[in-house]
Backbone as CSV, one residue per row, in Angstrom:
resi,resn,N_x,N_y,N_z,CA_x,CA_y,CA_z,C_x,C_y,C_z
1,MET,84.934,-85.129,-90.974,85.151,-86.561,-91.192,85.775,-86.798,-92.559
2,LYS,86.829,-87.620,-92.607,87.471,-87.952,-93.866,86.542,-88.791,-94.724
3,LEU,86.711,-88.679,-96.053,85.868,-89.421,-96.985,85.982,-90.924,-96.744
4,GLN,87.225,-91.377,-96.464,87.430,-92.810,-96.224,86.681,-93.272,-94.972
5,ASP,86.751,-92.455,-93.905,86.041,-92.803,-92.675,84.538,-92.813,-92.886
6,PHE,84.075,-91.869,-93.715,82.645,-91.786,-94.012,82.149,-93.075,-94.667
7,TRP,82.873,-93.528,-95.700,82.446,-94.730,-96.420,82.614,-95.992,-95.565
8,GLN,83.644,-96.004,-94.721,83.808,-97.146,-93.827,82.647,-97.270,-92.847
9,SER,82.174,-96.112,-92.342,81.044,-96.135,-91.418,79.766,-96.586,-92.127
10,LYS,79.603,-96.155,-93.391,78.435,-96.560,-94.174,78.446,-98.065,-94.432
11,ILE,79.611,-98.573,-94.800,79.742,-100.011,-95.076,79.467,-100.821,-93.821
12,PHE,80.001,-100.369,-92.692,79.786,-101.059,-91.418,78.302,-101.088,-91.074
13,PHE,77.608,-99.963,-91.318,76.181,-99.873,-91.043,75.391,-100.841,-91.923
14,LEU,75.768,-100.937,-93.201,75.097,-101.847,-94.131,75.311,-103.304,-93.729
15,ILE,76.528,-103.610,-93.262,76.827,-104.973,-92.808,75.933,-105.344,-91.631
16,LEU,75.745,-104.393,-90.710,74.879,-104.648,-89.563,73.447,-104.924,-90.004
17,ILE,72.969,-104.158,-90.982,71.608,-104.360,-91.481,71.469,-105.740,-92.105
18,VAL,72.452,-106.106,-92.955,72.417,-107.403,-93.620,72.453,-108.536,-92.601
19,ASN,73.313,-108.396,-91.594,73.420,-109.427,-90.563,72.110,-109.587,-89.798
20,ASN,71.457,-108.463,-89.493,70.194,-108.522,-88.776,69.108,-109.174,-89.622
21,LEU,69.066,-108.823,-90.908,68.093,-109.436,-91.800,68.335,-110.929,-91.913
22,TYR,69.599,-111.317,-92.025,69.934,-112.736,-92.145,69.548,-113.485,-90.876
23,ALA,69.794,-112.840,-89.714,69.468,-113.475,-88.442,67.964,-113.713,-88.331
24,ASP,67.161,-112.706,-88.743,65.710,-112.856,-88.703,65.266,-113.993,-89.610
25,ASP,65.811,-114.044,-90.828,65.462,-115.109,-91.765,65.899,-116.465,-91.227
26,ARG,67.051,-116.507,-90.586,67.575,-117.760,-90.045,66.676,-118.290,-88.932
27,ALA,66.199,-117.401,-88.060,65.310,-117.819,-86.980,64.029,-118.405,-87.565
28,LYS,63.462,-117.744,-88.555,62.245,-118.243,-89.192,62.507,-119.581,-89.876
29,TRP,63.665,-119.689,-90.520,64.010,-120.927,-91.214,64.129,-122.089,-90.240
30,LEU,64.698,-121.868,-89.058,64.830,-122.919,-88.054,63.460,-123.399,-87.581
31,ILE,62.547,-122.464,-87.371,61.198,-122.825,-86.938,60.494,-123.623,-88.031
32,GLU,60.598,-123.152,-89.265,59.966,-123.853,-90.386,60.563,-125.246,-90.573
33,SER,61.867,-125.373,-90.373,62.521,-126.681,-90.503,62.026,-127.639,-89.429
34,SER,61.792,-127.116,-88.227,61.281,-127.936,-87.136,59.874,-128.439,-87.450
35,ILE,59.050,-127.568,-87.990,57.687,-127.948,-88.373,57.725,-129.047,-89.438
36,LYS,58.586,-128.858,-90.423,58.715,-129.851,-91.490,59.206,-131.186,-90.939
37,ALA,60.184,-131.141,-90.034,60.762,-132.367,-89.476,59.753,-133.159,-88.649
38,SER,58.805,-132.461,-88.017,57.833,-133.146,-87.164,56.572,-133.564,-87.916
39,GLY,56.580,-133.376,-89.237,55.447,-133.848,-90.034,54.956,-132.895,-91.082
40,GLY,55.258,-131.600,-90.900,54.826,-130.602,-91.860,53.550,-129.898,-91.423
41,LYS,53.357,-128.685,-91.911,52.225,-127.855,-91.501,50.892,-128.531,-91.778
42,ASP,50.732,-129.108,-92.967,49.448,-129.711,-93.324,49.092,-130.861,-92.401
43,ALA,50.059,-131.749,-92.150,49.797,-132.903,-91.283,49.467,-132.457,-89.862
44,LEU,50.157,-131.446,-89.366,49.925,-130.963,-88.006,48.566,-130.288,-87.880
45,MET,48.189,-129.494,-88.869,46.923,-128.786,-88.800,45.735,-129.706,-89.064
46,GLN,45.960,-130.799,-89.778,44.862,-131.708,-90.113,44.704,-132.841,-89.101
47,MET,45.501,-132.820,-88.036,45.335,-133.832,-86.988,43.923,-133.773,-86.421
48,LYS,43.302,-134.948,-86.280,41.984,-135.013,-85.671,42.073,-135.323,-84.183
49,SER,42.986,-136.243,-83.833,43.118,-136.609,-82.422,44.501,-137.182,-82.160
50,ILE,44.885,-137.175,-80.891,46.126,-137.806,-80.452,45.922,-138.317,-79.033
51,SER,46.431,-139.493,-78.750,46.417,-140.049,-77.396,47.834,-140.469,-77.046
52,ARG,48.289,-140.123,-75.826,49.631,-140.481,-75.387,49.538,-141.200,-74.042
53,TYR,50.265,-142.300,-73.917,50.229,-143.131,-72.712,51.656,-143.352,-72.217
54,GLY,51.845,-143.301,-70.903,53.175,-143.564,-70.363,53.236,-143.389,-68.866
55,LYS,54.443,-143.035,-68.392,54.696,-142.828,-66.970,55.321,-141.444,-66.773
56,ILE,55.029,-140.853,-65.629,55.676,-139.601,-65.253,56.260,-139.765,-63.853
57,THR,57.515,-139.382,-63.700,58.203,-139.484,-62.415,58.555,-138.093,-61.918
58,PHE,58.126,-137.782,-60.701,58.444,-136.504,-60.065,59.605,-136.705,-59.093
59,TYR,60.538,-135.751,-59.093,61.725,-135.826,-58.249,61.689,-134.707,-57.208
60,SER,61.969,-135.067,-55.963,61.972,-134.105,-54.865,63.389,-133.642,-54.564
61,PRO,63.534,-132.488,-53.897,64.866,-132.000,-53.531,65.651,-132.966,-52.659
62,ASP,64.950,-133.846,-51.905,65.634,-134.798,-51.027,66.011,-136.087,-51.769
63,ASN,65.953,-136.021,-53.122,66.366,-137.143,-53.981,65.395,-138.318,-53.976
64,THR,64.199,-138.124,-53.430,63.177,-139.150,-53.530,62.358,-138.899,-54.803
65,SER,61.629,-139.920,-55.235,60.837,-139.785,-56.450,59.579,-140.630,-56.348
66,LYS,58.595,-140.291,-57.156,57.372,-141.078,-57.225,56.888,-141.099,-58.660
67,THR,56.452,-142.279,-59.100,56.034,-142.470,-60.483,54.526,-142.695,-60.560
68,TYR,53.906,-142.065,-61.548,52.472,-142.155,-61.779,52.218,-142.582,-63.225
69,CYS,51.016,-143.100,-63.486,50.622,-143.297,-64.881,50.299,-141.930,-65.480
70,TYR,50.488,-141.832,-66.775,50.326,-140.550,-67.471,49.544,-140.789,-68.764
71,LYS,48.529,-139.977,-68.990,47.736,-140.129,-70.213,47.149,-138.784,-70.623
72,THR,47.221,-138.487,-71.911,46.547,-137.309,-72.451,45.757,-137.720,-73.689
73,ASN,44.537,-137.226,-73.777,43.695,-137.395,-74.956,43.331,-136.018,-75.499
74,ILE,43.414,-135.864,-76.807,43.036,-134.597,-77.433,42.225,-134.880,-78.689
75,ILE,41.115,-134.192,-78.834,40.434,-134.073,-80.121,40.562,-132.609,-80.519
76,TYR,41.335,-132.373,-81.563,41.631,-130.997,-81.957,40.408,-130.329,-82.567
77,PRO,40.231,-129.021,-82.322,41.090,-128.163,-81.495,40.470,-127.784,-80.147
78,THR,39.478,-128.543,-79.652,38.745,-128.048,-78.486,38.654,-129.002,-77.307
79,LYS,38.960,-130.292,-77.486,38.717,-131.255,-76.408,40.026,-131.819,-75.868
80,LEU,40.117,-131.876,-74.543,41.359,-132.311,-73.890,41.049,-133.013,-72.579
81,ARG,41.852,-134.055,-72.299,41.867,-134.629,-70.952,43.281,-135.012,-70.589
82,GLU,43.709,-134.623,-69.391,45.037,-134.946,-68.864,44.876,-135.714,-67.562
83,GLN,45.604,-136.852,-67.431,45.516,-137.667,-66.223,46.905,-138.043,-65.714
84,ILE,47.115,-137.836,-64.414,48.313,-138.289,-63.714,47.838,-138.946,-62.423
85,LYS,48.036,-140.283,-62.314,47.428,-141.030,-61.221,48.312,-142.187,-60.768
86,SER,48.088,-142.641,-59.545,48.671,-143.892,-59.040,47.651,-144.459,-58.063
87,ASP,48.015,-144.515,-56.757,47.026,-144.879,-55.759,46.196,-143.669,-55.361
88,GLN,46.531,-142.543,-55.951,45.791,-141.317,-55.734,45.690,-140.561,-57.051
89,ILE,44.759,-139.643,-57.125,44.609,-138.813,-58.316,45.395,-137.529,-58.097
90,LEU,46.475,-137.373,-58.812,47.258,-136.151,-58.700,46.681,-135.080,-59.609
91,ILE,46.438,-135.438,-60.871,45.824,-134.526,-61.841,44.820,-135.299,-62.680
92,ASP,43.644,-134.762,-62.813,42.640,-135.252,-63.764,41.797,-134.034,-64.122
93,ARG,41.981,-133.558,-65.331,41.291,-132.336,-65.741,41.012,-132.392,-67.232
94,GLY,40.034,-131.601,-67.651,39.719,-131.646,-69.063,38.663,-130.645,-69.476
95,THR,38.347,-130.697,-70.773,37.292,-129.872,-71.347,36.693,-130.583,-72.543
96,ASP,35.378,-130.429,-72.682,34.708,-130.964,-73.867,34.485,-129.874,-74.899
97,GLY,35.149,-128.745,-74.683,35.009,-127.603,-75.578,33.973,-126.608,-75.117
98,VAL,33.168,-127.008,-74.125,32.131,-126.123,-73.582,32.350,-125.903,-72.092
99,SER,32.428,-126.996,-71.349,32.673,-126.920,-69.911,34.122,-127.301,-69.603
100,TYR,34.598,-126.826,-68.439,35.963,-127.085,-67.994,35.899,-127.640,-66.574
101,TRP,36.653,-128.704,-66.304,36.542,-129.355,-65.011,37.904,-129.884,-64.562
102,SER,37.993,-130.227,-63.268,39.238,-130.788,-62.724,38.952,-131.521,-61.414
103,TRP,39.886,-132.381,-61.038,39.839,-133.059,-59.749,40.328,-132.095,-58.679
104,ALA,39.610,-132.019,-57.560,39.980,-131.119,-56.471,39.872,-131.854,-55.146
105,ASN,40.999,-132.306,-54.619,41.092,-132.981,-53.318,40.390,-134.342,-53.295
106,ASP,39.064,-134.357,-53.313,38.354,-135.630,-53.206,37.134,-135.718,-54.123
107,HIS,37.036,-134.808,-55.093,35.881,-134.823,-55.988,36.206,-134.054,-57.273
108,TYR,35.366,-134.276,-58.274,35.488,-133.520,-59.515,34.601,-132.279,-59.432
109,GLN,35.111,-131.190,-59.992,34.318,-129.967,-59.977,34.522,-129.187,-61.271
110,PHE,33.532,-128.384,-61.623,33.666,-127.507,-62.775,34.570,-126.334,-62.408
111,ILE,35.358,-125.891,-63.356,36.257,-124.756,-63.132,35.463,-123.466,-63.255
112,ASN,35.585,-122.624,-62.264,34.861,-121.360,-62.221,35.221,-120.479,-63.410
113,ASP,34.236,-119.780,-63.936,34.463,-118.888,-65.076,35.528,-117.837,-64.775
114,LYS,35.656,-117.482,-63.504,36.634,-116.464,-63.131,38.064,-116.992,-63.118
115,ASP,38.226,-118.310,-63.124,39.564,-118.910,-63.135,40.045,-118.972,-64.588
116,THR,40.348,-117.811,-65.128,40.709,-117.716,-66.541,42.035,-118.406,-66.844
117,GLU,42.945,-118.448,-65.880,44.239,-119.092,-66.107,44.067,-120.589,-66.371
118,ALA,43.261,-121.255,-65.544,43.028,-122.695,-65.714,42.279,-122.982,-67.004
119,ARG,41.291,-122.168,-67.314,40.506,-122.367,-68.533,41.358,-122.105,-69.778
120,ASP,42.173,-121.046,-69.727,43.038,-120.719,-70.868,44.049,-121.832,-71.115
121,TYR,44.573,-122.416,-70.035,45.537,-123.506,-70.181,44.907,-124.675,-70.929
122,LEU,43.722,-125.086,-70.504,43.053,-126.220,-71.137,42.700,-125.905,-72.595
123,GLN,42.229,-124.705,-72.824,41.832,-124.309,-74.175,43.025,-124.279,-75.123
124,LYS,44.124,-123.652,-74.695,45.304,-123.543,-75.551,45.981,-124.894,-75.753
125,THR,46.000,-125.729,-74.703,46.607,-127.046,-74.839,45.828,-127.894,-75.831
126,ALA,44.499,-127.820,-75.770,43.668,-128.576,-76.707,43.918,-128.157,-78.151
127,GLU,44.243,-126.912,-78.335,44.454,-126.397,-79.691,45.889,-126.590,-80.183
128,ARG,46.869,-126.407,-79.285,48.257,-126.290,-79.718,49.155,-127.480,-79.390
129,ALA,48.769,-128.328,-78.470,49.660,-129.409,-78.023,50.157,-130.243,-79.194
130,ASN,51.449,-130.532,-79.183,52.132,-131.333,-80.206,52.281,-130.606,-81.542
131,ARG,51.894,-129.343,-81.590,52.059,-128.559,-82.821,52.257,-127.074,-82.510
132,ASP,52.811,-126.793,-81.352,52.960,-125.418,-80.878,53.867,-124.576,-81.768
133,MET,54.779,-125.224,-82.510,55.695,-124.461,-83.348,54.960,-123.690,-84.440
134,LEU,53.756,-124.103,-84.793,52.963,-123.359,-85.771,52.630,-121.973,-85.238
135,TRP,52.422,-121.866,-83.931,52.133,-120.568,-83.323,53.422,-119.786,-83.091
136,VAL,54.504,-120.480,-82.794,55.803,-119.804,-82.649,56.204,-119.171,-83.980
137,LEU,55.879,-119.850,-85.085,56.209,-119.323,-86.416,55.566,-117.967,-86.656
138,LYS,54.376,-117.772,-86.116,53.693,-116.484,-86.287,54.440,-115.344,-85.604
139,GLU,55.296,-115.683,-84.639,56.070,-114.681,-83.901,57.541,-114.716,-84.287
140,ALA,57.854,-115.308,-85.436,59.254,-115.533,-85.826,60.075,-114.256,-85.841
141,ASP,59.470,-113.150,-86.231,60.210,-111.879,-86.324,60.692,-111.392,-84.963
142,ALA,60.101,-111.895,-83.887,60.496,-111.457,-82.544,61.680,-112.250,-82.001
143,TYR,62.101,-113.300,-82.719,63.181,-114.156,-82.244,64.506,-113.807,-82.904
144,ASN,65.574,-113.980,-82.139,66.930,-113.743,-82.622,67.765,-115.009,-82.469
145,ILE,68.712,-115.189,-83.367,69.653,-116.293,-83.261,70.595,-116.040,-82.084
146,MET,70.801,-117.050,-81.246,71.747,-116.920,-80.148,73.151,-117.242,-80.655
147,PRO,74.147,-116.439,-80.306,75.524,-116.712,-80.760,76.008,-118.098,-80.343
148,LEU,75.650,-118.497,-79.122,75.995,-119.824,-78.599,74.779,-120.396,-77.868
149,PRO,74.580,-121.700,-77.923,73.474,-122.303,-77.171,73.713,-122.149,-75.675
150,PRO,72.651,-122.135,-74.865,72.853,-122.116,-73.409,73.503,-123.417,-72.954
151,ALA,74.059,-123.401,-71.764,74.801,-124.561,-71.261,73.931,-125.807,-71.163
152,TRP,72.629,-125.630,-70.973,71.738,-126.775,-70.795,71.226,-127.367,-72.107
153,ALA,71.513,-126.718,-73.221,71.033,-127.225,-74.511,71.804,-128.479,-74.920
154,PRO,71.145,-129.443,-75.552,71.850,-130.636,-76.037,72.895,-130.259,-77.086
155,ALA,73.821,-131.179,-77.346,74.865,-130.937,-78.342,74.262,-130.831,-79.739
156,ASN,74.979,-130.164,-80.614,74.590,-130.033,-82.020,73.237,-129.351,-82.188
157,THR,73.067,-128.249,-81.473,71.828,-127.487,-81.609,72.126,-126.035,-81.919
158,GLN,71.158,-125.382,-82.531,71.190,-123.940,-82.734,69.930,-123.384,-82.113
159,CYS,70.060,-122.258,-81.415,68.959,-121.766,-80.602,68.524,-120.358,-81.003
160,ILE,67.242,-120.089,-80.770,66.688,-118.757,-80.970,66.077,-118.305,-79.646
161,SER,65.951,-117.008,-79.461,65.392,-116.511,-78.203,64.668,-115.193,-78.422
162,GLN,63.762,-114.922,-77.508,63.126,-113.615,-77.446,62.860,-113.296,-75.988
163,ILE,62.716,-112.022,-75.673,62.370,-111.597,-74.326,61.035,-110.877,-74.401
164,ASN,60.067,-111.406,-73.655,58.715,-110.849,-73.655,58.297,-110.607,-72.215
165,SER,57.950,-109.367,-71.913,57.549,-108.987,-70.551,58.616,-109.360,-69.533
166,GLY,59.870,-109.209,-69.920,60.978,-109.474,-69.013,61.366,-110.927,-68.899
167,LYS,60.657,-111.828,-69.589,60.957,-113.255,-69.516,61.555,-113.735,-70.839
168,GLN,62.649,-114.484,-70.733,63.301,-115.017,-71.926,62.698,-116.351,-72.311
169,ARG,62.530,-116.556,-73.598,62.030,-117.825,-74.141,63.013,-118.311,-75.189
170,ILE,63.505,-119.535,-75.011,64.532,-120.094,-75.889,64.025,-121.395,-76.505
171,TYR,64.303,-121.568,-77.798,64.027,-122.826,-78.488,65.325,-123.284,-79.150
172,CYS,65.672,-124.561,-78.977,66.902,-125.107,-79.542,66.578,-126.273,-80.473
173,PHE,67.139,-126.217,-81.686,66.824,-127.189,-82.723,68.065,-127.989,-83.112
174,HIS,67.863,-129.257,-83.419,68.969,-130.114,-83.829,69.503,-129.669,-85.184
175,ASN,70.822,-129.595,-85.288,71.439,-129.082,-86.513,71.155,-129.946,-87.732
176,TYR,70.947,-131.238,-87.538,70.812,-132.145,-88.672,69.358,-132.512,-88.975
177,SER,68.605,-132.890,-87.953,67.216,-133.300,-88.188,66.251,-132.123,-88.223
178,GLY,66.599,-131.022,-87.547,65.699,-129.885,-87.452,64.710,-129.983,-86.305
179,LEU,64.665,-131.128,-85.630,63.699,-131.328,-84.557,63.993,-130.438,-83.349
180,LEU,62.939,-130.058,-82.641,63.076,-129.290,-81.409,63.611,-130.199,-80.308
181,LEU,64.730,-129.816,-79.699,65.340,-130.641,-78.650,65.262,-130.021,-77.260
182,ALA,65.039,-128.705,-77.181,64.984,-128.068,-75.868,64.243,-126.742,-75.963
183,LEU,63.600,-126.355,-74.862,62.922,-125.060,-74.796,62.819,-124.614,-73.352
184,GLY,62.770,-123.297,-73.163,62.650,-122.751,-71.821,63.588,-121.586,-71.613
185,ASN,64.156,-121.492,-70.415,65.143,-120.459,-70.086,66.079,-121.017,-69.024
186,ASN,66.974,-120.195,-68.543,67.982,-120.687,-67.609,67.395,-121.147,-66.273
187,ASP,66.221,-120.638,-65.920,65.589,-121.032,-64.660,64.800,-122.330,-64.792
188,GLU,64.138,-122.500,-65.933,63.308,-123.691,-66.138,63.320,-124.056,-67.619
189,TYR,63.640,-125.289,-67.899,63.709,-125.710,-69.296,63.337,-127.184,-69.430
190,ARG,63.023,-127.578,-70.672,62.637,-128.950,-70.956,63.469,-129.502,-72.099
191,ILE,63.907,-130.746,-71.935,64.635,-131.458,-72.979,63.679,-132.471,-73.610
192,GLU,63.571,-132.445,-74.937,62.694,-133.367,-75.656,63.557,-134.314,-76.491
193,SER,63.358,-135.607,-76.312,64.214,-136.588,-76.999,63.413,-137.836,-77.357
194,ASP,64.111,-138.805,-77.940,63.493,-140.067,-78.356,62.278,-139.813,-79.251
195,TRP,62.503,-139.040,-80.307,61.425,-138.727,-81.247,61.069,-139.961,-82.065
196,LYS,59.758,-140.232,-82.176,59.290,-141.384,-82.938,58.128,-140.978,-83.842
197,THR,57.981,-141.711,-84.932,56.882,-141.457,-85.858,55.595,-142.070,-85.323
198,VAL,54.553,-141.247,-85.272,53.217,-141.688,-84.858,52.244,-141.209,-85.929
199,GLY,51.748,-142.115,-86.729,50.887,-141.710,-87.831,51.655,-140.836,-88.806
200,ALA,51.145,-139.635,-89.049,51.754,-138.726,-90.019,52.700,-137.713,-89.389
201,ILE,52.934,-137.815,-88.060,53.772,-136.836,-87.385,54.837,-137.531,-86.536
202,LYS,55.714,-136.716,-85.944,56.696,-137.229,-84.989,56.448,-136.601,-83.626
203,LEU,56.646,-137.421,-82.576,56.461,-136.969,-81.202,57.679,-137.331,-80.373
204,PRO,58.048,-136.499,-79.395,59.105,-136.893,-78.459,58.531,-137.847,-77.416
205,PHE,59.161,-138.995,-77.234,58.675,-139.983,-76.271,59.337,-139.809,-74.901
206,ARG,60.262,-138.890,-74.776,60.864,-138.577,-73.475,60.919,-137.060,-73.317
207,LEU,60.325,-136.564,-72.237,60.336,-135.131,-71.934,60.847,-134.960,-70.510
208,THR,61.944,-134.241,-70.359,62.578,-134.077,-69.053,62.582,-132.605,-68.675
209,GLN,61.910,-132.284,-67.578,61.760,-130.901,-67.130,62.750,-130.606,-65.998
210,TYR,63.457,-129.476,-66.121,64.426,-129.056,-65.113,64.022,-127.710,-64.515
211,GLN,64.274,-127.549,-63.240,64.078,-126.283,-62.551,65.335,-125.972,-61.750
212,LYS,65.875,-124.782,-61.971,67.111,-124.374,-61.291,68.229,-125.399,-61.484
213,GLY,68.266,-126.002,-62.653,69.330,-126.946,-62.983,69.133,-128.356,-62.486
214,LYS,68.028,-128.621,-61.763,67.767,-129.960,-61.233,66.513,-130.536,-61.878
215,ILE,66.529,-131.837,-62.089,65.383,-132.482,-62.714,64.162,-132.385,-61.807
216,ALA,63.035,-131.932,-62.379,61.787,-131.805,-61.619,60.865,-132.975,-61.915
217,TYR,60.744,-133.327,-63.181,59.953,-134.508,-63.539,60.345,-134.978,-64.926
218,GLU,59.966,-136.222,-65.228,60.269,-136.785,-66.541,59.097,-137.640,-67.008
219,VAL,58.686,-137.413,-68.242,57.625,-138.195,-68.873,58.272,-139.144,-69.873
220,ILE,57.942,-140.418,-69.781,58.391,-141.407,-70.762,57.149,-142.087,-71.325
221,LEU,56.907,-141.899,-72.603,55.731,-142.479,-73.241,55.987,-143.935,-73.617
222,ASN,54.970,-144.763,-73.457,55.024,-146.145,-73.903,54.508,-146.275,-75.329
223,HIS,53.422,-145.573,-75.618,52.864,-145.594,-76.957,51.955,-144.383,-77.158
224,ALA,51.602,-144.149,-78.395,50.718,-143.047,-78.746,49.879,-143.457,-79.948
225,HIS,48.682,-142.881,-80.045,47.770,-143.186,-81.146,47.419,-141.904,-81.893
226,PHE,47.409,-141.996,-83.200,47.182,-140.843,-84.067,45.851,-141.000,-84.797
227,ASN,44.966,-140.014,-84.638,43.675,-139.964,-85.339,42.765,-141.153,-85.047
228,ASP,42.929,-141.764,-83.854,41.987,-142.793,-83.438,40.697,-142.139,-82.937
229,VAL,39.615,-142.896,-82.945,38.355,-142.405,-82.391,38.443,-142.423,-80.868
230,ILE,38.102,-141.319,-80.233,38.117,-141.208,-78.776,36.692,-140.929,-78.316
231,ALA,36.216,-141.716,-77.374,34.848,-141.574,-76.881,34.618,-140.186,-76.284
232,ALA,33.453,-139.629,-76.547,33.118,-138.296,-76.035,33.124,-138.269,-74.513
233,SER,32.833,-139.416,-73.898,32.786,-139.492,-72.432,34.132,-139.207,-71.782
234,GLN,35.224,-139.348,-72.545,36.554,-139.065,-72.011,36.706,-137.598,-71.616
235,PHE,35.904,-136.731,-72.183,36.108,-135.292,-72.000,35.053,-134.639,-71.111
236,THR,34.104,-135.408,-70.628,33.095,-134.860,-69.730,33.484,-135.144,-68.279
237,LYS,33.019,-134.308,-67.378,33.374,-134.436,-65.964,32.876,-135.768,-65.403
238,PRO,33.791,-136.597,-64.870,33.368,-137.878,-64.284,32.468,-137.661,-63.077
239,LYS,31.628,-138.656,-62.818,30.727,-138.563,-61.677,31.344,-139.143,-60.408
240,ILE,32.221,-140.135,-60.594,32.867,-140.770,-59.443,34.378,-140.802,-59.695
241,PRO,35.190,-140.930,-58.646,36.641,-140.946,-58.818,37.090,-142.057,-59.758
242,GLN,38.007,-141.743,-60.649,38.579,-142.713,-61.580,40.078,-142.772,-61.313
243,TYR,40.530,-143.856,-60.683,41.914,-143.953,-60.258,42.825,-144.574,-61.311
244,SER,42.259,-145.051,-62.391,43.063,-145.613,-63.473,43.187,-144.606,-64.607
245,CYS,44.327,-144.640,-65.301,44.501,-143.762,-66.455,43.796,-144.322,-67.699
246,GLU,43.404,-145.577,-67.662,42.763,-146.201,-68.831,41.304,-145.781,-68.952
């Protein structure tokens, strides 16, 4: 090998290392910027409670749709209740931090200890909802900057991705505000928009979920409450059917 070729190969190798280091730092910086834009680490970790009220519309392949009331209550980091209702109860589930329960056909029931998926969902949602980027930050080294955003990402975004157990996970952030605008993968993704200030943080008031490129459902919030007192009874298994989200 000629001396010139030797040094050219060394320089090329160093450039690759620098680019990789910069990409890793850039991915972490995007996540940190998103956290800051939505209120900052301290405000997110010190949240006591959040309540969100609105409507959710589900869309069918035959172009029909149905709208339900939508409500979530959280007392961080252990208590959660999620409700989706109209003339029927589609979803009503929750945890008081000790027991886990849900609506099943025509009655409320406790979730079996063996149903770890349902229990894990409620537990993680109670802890991470509206501040999940704090946990994504812990995995920042596993994410890479995407050369171009996916086709479904909103305009003016920069995206990061990782592949875990064969599944790709993408997060796209607004170039100017730093806010998270989209997440998911090419098969299923969510667009988050209409960000508004609620107490010490910001929340997206419109969440649109897509599957295979078609809209599956959309949540539009009417209002939200930050650090309000929420009655303990909201998180215990109801004794009789409750058809209202209030």
